[in-house]
C-alpha angles and dihedrals in degrees: 000000000000113000110230115189120211108209143165133212131184111230128165086358093300130111109237122193118206141172117227132185142152137054114328092226096048123105110281120246115193115203115203116191131210140224131327098008139059140222084303087085086072095052091115098033096055097062089044091060106026094088088070106022141048098238122201120182117177129190109235116240107275093030137086115335098339120104116286107196115184117277087247091058102044131041102239100203131127088247090057093047088051090050090057093046091049091049090050091054089052091048090053093045094242111160102163129027148155115231138211113205129190129176107315088012089069100065089044091050093047090053091050090051093049091049096043108019094162091055096061112086099176141347132222112192113193104184087326108144129223102155136065088232089068096065113100102215098213090060100038104041094081091048093050089049091051093048091051096047115011111199145108094293095053100031097066097068094048092046084061088071088070094061125104092242093053093049091047087051090056091054100043106034111107094011111127092201104036093176087073089070115088109234089216087075097068095032091055094044092048091052093048098049090048097055113123110290096005097100088061089051090053092048090054091053091046088056093046094049087084088072091067105070092053086058093057097088090058090047091052090050088052091051092050096045098042100036085208112189107255134187116193110196110178141179101234092207094059110131093189101053107016126210091262085074089062099046091048091071089074090067092070099020107042090182094053113132110228126189123178108199134189102266147072142255095310097046096169090067094064108015103035099135095049091046092049091052092055093043096050092047093048096046092045090057098041109035103011123225143259110306091234095051122105115254 
């Protein structure tokens, strides 16, 4: 059985929970989760990769088991979440890493890459957007309206994203066999994002999400200049970040490996084995593996 350690570190004054597994001298793989979940979304992926890689999966501040200071006490922006992630890497002595980004993990990962381009060995984007083409308008229009003009009229629709029905929708939409998805996923996420004070945290991040698309041109420049190896593995039924967001990577990274799989936003819940096959193959060719691992 793979040993997964459940640890905490204090960085930038915040308690950060993270899962860690795999050989200490193996290439590092940083897993960055999305909304509305936590590093728990990688509970099956970590043991599937930890024989070859030193896997680190933090909970962002405000999520999971990491600290969740009130929105009046912490600046809930994607810049601030990146600051904490960067400080965690320093605390753990991580100088080079591959990263897996999904949903909110993508804008955090892109900021890390822009700050430390030489540190990033490879990128796996699983429904982690970097292009305007990826935004499904029916989902994003209410959020853009809220970001432009926060107030009672625009807040109601985005608060709806915190409901059990909305979170269940994120997990099941686009999944051809929805009974493969464990209902504990959306029940747990719903409970966590509705803890006292946490809805206000999520609203702050909803407002700040509008800072991410203006960053995309710099991200595209980074892709073109670095030619970083990238695997886009995408649930083609995702109605948050559509498959056009995956195919767009090829515009700036002609060698990007792009796989559209049968699934939705949380692809690991219904297509884990297929995803793992692509990930292990990609990482083996781009960053290598633990010396003791089988080929």
